[in-house]
C-alpha positions, 0 to 999 in steps of 0.5 A: 549048890546053895546061894545066900544073897545078903541084901534083897534090894533091887539088884539082889532081888533081880539076881535071885529071880534070874538064878531061880529061873535058870538051870544052875540052881533051884529056887529052894536053894536060894536064900535072900535076906533084908532088914524089912519085912516089906523087902522080903515080901517082894523077893517072893513075888512074881511066882518066886515063892520057893526062894527062902526069905530071912531077916537073920543074916547069920542063919542065912549064911550057915549052909550056903556054898556061895554068899553074895554081898549085895549091899551098899559099899558103906554097909559091907564092913558091918555085914561082914563083921556080923556074919564072920563068926558063922562063916566057913571060909575054907569051903564057902565062896564070898562074892561082893557086888559093892563097887569100889570095895577092893579085894584088899578091903574084903580080906581085911574085913574077913581077917584072912588073905586066903578066902576065895573071893569074887568081885561082881559088877552087874548092870541094871539090865540084869532085871531082863537077863541082859546084864554085862556082868564083870567078874574079878577073882582072887584065890578062887580055883578054876572050877569056882571061877567057871561056876560063878561065870556060868551062874551070871551068864544066865543073866546076860553076859559075864566076863572075867577081868582083872581087878586093876581094870575093873573100874574102867570096865565099870564105867563102860558096862555099868555107868554106861547104861545111864549114859546110853539112856541119856542119849536115848532121852535126848533122841526122844526129845529131838523126835518130839521137836520134829513132830513125833509122838513121845511113845513112837519116838521112844520105840524108834530110838530103843529099837534102833539102839538095840539093832545097832548093838546087834550089828556090832556083835554079829558082824564083829565090826568097828563102829565106824565101819557100820557108820560108813554103811549109812553115811552117804555124801551130802546125806542126812546122816553126815550132816547130823554126825558133823553137827553132833561133833561140832557140839562136842559129842564124842568128847562129852562121852569120853569125858563123862566115862573118865569122870565116872572113875576119877578120884 
């Protein structure tokens, strides 16, 4: 299997490195493209010398089985128009990570409504192989779908979702990373105000959130059930929770996530 990643920026590079370190595809069968020599040099850093780095998108897609469009949404149409003459859509699979670019738009750019297409929404934790990657499929066979899921499960978790729910899931799984970081930042600031060193406060907060997530995944419980375990009558935790709710914490989180997908 040969994979071409068009757009070797932060996300494209992280995907290439993760796949090269996995078991599904060899590094020499991964090709990355970028517009600048500097970006291409970064692709082959950290021991990834076998990844092919090219500036020519047309050359890069000719022998590819999977073509991953990893460019900004505003650049998708131009890239597709550029590579279209070299594509063999009867046997190649097109994957897009451009948020907001629908299957209907991709088909319009490609000039066909029968190509095997995937929309992917990874998050930035893909850099450490802990992404929650959303996968939507169109005109793809079960084998193609499973192949894509298997690839991205080597970079964290990957779930199949219908396109209609992709935006809502993106708010939680992709935008949610920033919202979680904002909570962490606020917690660290509170820790410093309470007298802790910033580095110690950050270590405490990061491990606490990691542990909280592990509890939910391991126990398969509702968050409120885990909250009850640490909340005692008249204790520290309930006072903190009530103060946060009084300040509008839950409402702010809900409104923030809804705003992520507001038209």
